[in-house]
N, C-alpha and C positions, 0 to 999 in steps of 0.2 A: 661364187662371188663373195668378197669380204663383206661382213655385216657387223655393225657395232651399235650398242645401246646408247642413245643420247637422251638428254632431258629437254623437253620442249618448253615454250614460254609459260604455259600454265602449270608447270611442275610435273606433268605426266611424261612418261617415257615413250619412245618409239624406237624403231630400228632404222638406222642410216646405212646406206650403201655408198661408200666413198667413190667407187668407180663410176657410178651414175650421178653422184650428187643428188640422190633421191631418197625420200623417207617413206615409210609405210603410212605415216600420218603427218599432218601439217606440223612444221617446226614452230608455228605460232601457237600451238596448243592442241595436242592430240585429242584429249577428252573434249575440249570445247568444240573442235571441228566435228567429232563423231556425233555429239548431241545435236549440234545445229543442222548438219546435213541429213543424218539418217533418222534421228528421233523426231525433232521438231518438224522437219519438212518431208519426212517419209512416213514413219509409223503413226504420228499424230494426224497427219493429213489423211491417212486412210480411214481412221476413226471407225474401226470395227472391233468386235470382241473376239473374233477368230480369224487369224491371219496366217497365210503361208508366205515365208520370206526366203528369197534367194540372195545370198551375198556373193558377189564376185570379188574374191580376194579375202579369204578368211584370215590370213596373216597372223596378227598378234592375238586375235580373238576379242579385241576391244569392242567392236560393233556388236558382236554376238552377246557379250557380257552386259553391255548397257541395255540391250534389248531385253535380256532376261530380267534385269532389275526393273525395267518399266512394266514388263508383263506381270511380274510378281506384285508390283505396287498397284496396278490398275485392274488386275483380274482378267488379263487378256490371255487367250489360248494361242500359242504360236507353234507352228511347225517350221523349223528353221533349217535351211540347207546352206552350208558354206562350201564354196568351191575354192580349192587351193592346189596349185601344181607343185609348189615347193614348200612344204611345211617347215615352220621354224623349229629350232632344236630345244631340248629340255633346259639346257643351261641359259638360253635366251629367255625362255618362259619365266624362269626363276628371278630374272632381273627386271621384269616388268612390274611397275608399281601401281597398277590400276586399282587394286583392292584397297590399298591404303589411301590413295588420292581421292577415291570415291567414298571413303569411310564406310565400307561395306564388309567389314571383317567377317560378319556372319555368313557371307557368301563366298569367302575365300576358297573353300573347298570346291565350290561350284566352278570357279574359274579354272582351278587345277583340273577338275574332272573333264571339262570341255576339251582341254588340250590332250588329256591322257586317253580319252575314249578312242576306240579303234576307228579307223577310217572305213568309209563306205558301209556303215551300219547305223541304223536309226537308234538313238539312245534317249532315254528320258532324263533330262537334267533337273527339272523341278516339277511341281504339281502339274502344270499345263504347258510345259515347255519341252519340246522334243527337238533334238539336234541330229542332223546327218552331215558329217563332214565328207565331202567327196574329193578325193585326190585326182584331179583331172585338169586338162588344159581347157581354157574358155572355148576354144574352137571346137571342142568335143561335145559341148552342151547341145542336147537335142530335145529338151523338154517341150511339151506343147500344152498350152492352156492350163498351167499348173499353179502359178504363183500370183499372189495379190500384190506383192511388193518386191522390188529389186533394189538392193544396195549395190550400186556399181562403184566399187572402190579399187579398181585396177590401178597399177602404176601409170603415171601420167603419159600423155601422148608424146611428150618430148623424148622419152626413153623407150616407150613401147607403142609406137603409132599403130601397129597392127591390131591392137586391142580396142581401138576407137574408130572402127570402120563401119560402113553400111552392113557388111557381112556379119559382123559381131552384133550390131544392134538389131539386125533381122532375127538373130537367135533370141535376143532379149525380148523382142516383140512377140515372137512365137511362144515364148515361155510364160508370158503373162496371160491372165484371164482378162476378159473385157472389163474396162475401167481400172485395170491394174496400173500401178505407179512405179516408175523408175526414178531414183534420185542419185545424183552424183555431185562431187565437189567441183567438177570441171565446168567451165563456162566458155570454152573455146568455140568460135564460130563454126569451125569445121566439124566439131562434135555435134553441135546443134543441128547443122544441116544434114549430117548422116542420120540422126534420129528422125528428123522430119521426112527424109527420103524413104524410110521404111514404114511410115504411117503414124508415128508418134505426134501428138500435140505437145509442143514444148514451151515451157515458161521459164524465163530468167527470174531468179529470186536473189535477194541479198545473200551474199556469201558469209562464211565464217570468218573469224579474225584472220587478217592477212590476205583475204580474197574479196574482191568487190562483188562478185556474183557467183552463182551456182545454177545448175539446171534441174528441173523436174519435168519428166516426160510421162504422158498418160496415153494408154491404149484405149481409145474411145469406142472402138468397134472391132 
């Protein structure tokens, strides 16, 4: 499927797929969305010094990169697993402007390393930050009681409804430890009901720019 780099409203890049009219991140601001959904309402909500994270949709690496920056800033130890079925290409990586937009040039090599690391092998990115990129389909995930936090950043239900079903959220529920958190940019009623059906306690929260709401789900037992 054709992919092209576009500039979003906050000046940061994302990848656009014309055939689906879908982006990897919000066209209203890729960096703004990532911080609001996954850092403010995910990482900071967990409020622990040692966290295991599962990202559904490693994609551009933006969510992983800003999590690394937060971990370095706050002294958090993170074991990060990013799942991606279709990794982006090196020429696309080179066009992403997250390092310059975040003014983190001293971490530029870290962003490159994350993408160049081999798949399916755990690698140390920084002092207390470890990354495992798993090239697999979401339906193949079978972790149990492993993660504290899930960034659910799959393509939207409009174009990939099969990724937003009870069956998928059952896998997410099983993957989390007790009191684990799942956050996503989506606020669709069908998504919320699918989460609740498998046992999650779900809260609607204010969304990032361009979206009224988002969802946070907790595995309470």
